[in-house]
C-alpha positions, -999 to +999 in steps of 0.1 A: +000+000+000+021+029-013-005+056-020-032+065+006-062+087-001-073+106+029-107+123+032-110+149+059-125+182+069-113+216+057-132+237+083-113+261+104-115+268+141-114+231+151-102+217+184-064+216+182-064+179+190-079+173+155-053+195+138-024+179+158-036+144+150-040+152+113-004+166+112+007+134+131-009+112+104+010+132+077+043+128+096+036+090+099+029+087+061+061+106+053+081+084+077+067+053+061+074+065+026+037+066+017+023+091-008-008+111+003-036+117-022-061+143-009-085+171-019-057+197-022-071+221+005-049+242+027-073+248+056-085+227+085-074+190+088-066+190+050-040+216+055-025+201+087-024+167+071-006+180+040+018+200+061+027+170+081+036+151+050+054+179+032+074+192+062+087+157+068+099+151+033+069+131+019+050+133-013+015+148-017-008+146-046-037+171-045-068+167-066-091+198-068-121+208-089-117+239-109-144+258-090-123+255-058-090+263-074-084+296-056-055+309-036-077+310-005-084+272-007-057+254-025-024+240-010+002+253-035+034+235-023+023+200-034+044+174-051+017+173-078-016+191-083-044+178-105-071+204-114-102+186-126-136+197-140-159+186-111-164+167-079-173+134-096-140+135-116-121+144-085-134+114-066-128+091-095-092+104-099-084+101-062-098+065-061-077+055-092-045+069-076-049+053-042-041+018-028-062+025+003-085+050+019-088+067+053-114+091+066-104+115+093-131+137+110-150+159+086-184+170+076-209+162+048-182+160+021-160+136+042-190+114+050-201+113+014-166+104+001-162+077+028-195+061+021-191+062-016-157+045-015-170+020+010-200+012-012-176+007-042-159-019-020-192-035-012-203-039-048-168-051-059-155-021-078-123-023-057-107-045-030-087-018-013-087-012+025-110+015+039-104+029+073-117+054+098-093+072+122-115+076+152-097+105+168-115+119+199-141+092+193-155+113+165-168+083+145-184+065+175-219+075+165-213+064+129-200+030+140-231+027+162-252+036+132-235+009+110-239-017+137-276-009+140-279-012+102-263-047+104-284-057+134-316-047+115-305-066+084-296-037+061-259-046+060-245-081+060-217-089+086-191-093+058-200-058+046-196-043+080-161-058+082-151-037+051-144-008+075-113-008+096-111+016+124-088+027+152-081+057+175-044+054+167-029+063+133-001+037+134-025+009+144-049+018+116-021+019+090-008-015+101-044-030+100-047-016+065-014-031+053-026-066+066-061-062+051-077-091+031-111-085+016-138-106+033-153-135+013-189-136+002-192-099-007-215-107-037-241-123-014-264-092-017-263-096-055-268-133-059-291-137-029-275-171-019-280-168+018 
């Protein structure tokens, strides 16, 4: 797993624990020789994450839609910057470039990106690891929601196991490197069980 796509928030005025943890993730990626693919933003967790990679000698690929390509939003000191036409193209490009995916805390955009890439794994469009970095227990409510969906029969157990999660960045990366896709993922399509 050489290239990791990370989805995360770009909002400012967050608790410093979030920003510090995002920077730590960037430092860890650089130290492991991993390339970061992200949304090219310079604010919030996006900015802290990219700074952590870049300030520690790592490589960062940013992918940004043309409508957001402004000096106020875009991280300019990247290894590579891809400016694409729209959000759909951005997500497809990021998915193509990545060997694995991690969601850090964020808002609607992060949730949407995480669930889309997770759904792509569920339907067999990729077999790459998908993780949640549960810093400050941010994703606890989401994990409860997913467990409830499984318990109520909307998600099969093997689909629930598509998501790796940890509160510690290093533990999450190690779990992702050991990841093997669960068997039986097509059960929802073939209805054998």
